[in-house]
N, C-alpha and C positions, 0 to 999 in steps of 0.2 A: 116452330121449334117447341120440342119435346122438354118437359122439367122430368129431370131423374132426381133419386134419395140417394145422397151420398153420405158415409158415416165416416168422423173423424178419427183415425185407425190410431193414430200417433202425434204427438206434436214435438217437432223439435225447434233449436232456433232459427235452422236456416231452411226448414220444408216442414210440409205436411203430409202425412201420408193419408189417402181417403180411398175406400171400399164404396163403388155403388151397388143397390141394391140387385144388380143385373149380374155381379160378378165381377166387373172391371174392377182396376186398382187403377191409383195415380198419385203422385205429388205435384203440388203447389206450392208456390212461395206463399208465405205468411202475409205479402204486404198484398197478394189478390185476393185473401179472403176476408171477413169479418175480424174484426179485435176479439180478444178474449176468449179463441176456442180453448176447449178442452177435449182428450180424448173421451170417445162413444157418443160426442153432438151429433146431431142430424141435420143435413141441411140439406134445402132443395136447392138446383143449380139446374139453371138451363143450359141447352147444348145447343152449340152454334152448327150454322149452315152444314158442316159437314161431321155431324156430330158428335163431337167434342164439348167437352166442359168448359161451360165459359163463365171462370172461378167471379168474376166480376157481378155477376149476378146472385151469389149463392146468400139463400137466407136462411138464419138457424131457426129452426122448428122446435120450440122447446117442447111443445105439448108432445110431440112423436120421442122428441129425448127423453123426456119423463116418462112415459108410457114402456120403451124400449128397455131403458133403468129399473123400472120397477119390475119388469117380465123377466130381466136378467135375474135380479136378484132374488125373486119368486123360485128360478128356475136352480138356483144355486144352494137356495134353503130345501127346497125339498130333496134336492143330492145329499145335502146333509144329513138329512132324516133319516134316507133310505143306506145310509155310509156304515154299516154294522160292523166293518173294519178296522171306521178310523182315518182313512184315509184324507177326507176333509175335512180337517178341523179348521177353525177360526186360528189363524195366528194370534199369539197374546201378546 
């Protein structure tokens, strides 16, 4: 069985939308995944024999989550600094 990286896209009360690093997207029931998930959290998930994610094996990768969030914030800051027309101003 292979392990894949999935990122939480959106958390709803009745479903969680996830995106895999290989481009796949999926939804899962919150009861199948670890408690306390938030948008942009990174999960390591094993695949079953048919190659489908086995959500019961999902583990939060806190280090990778932090790394990706920092990378995203740094990228947005870089864009803001190069935004000569003010399109990317921070909300007040």
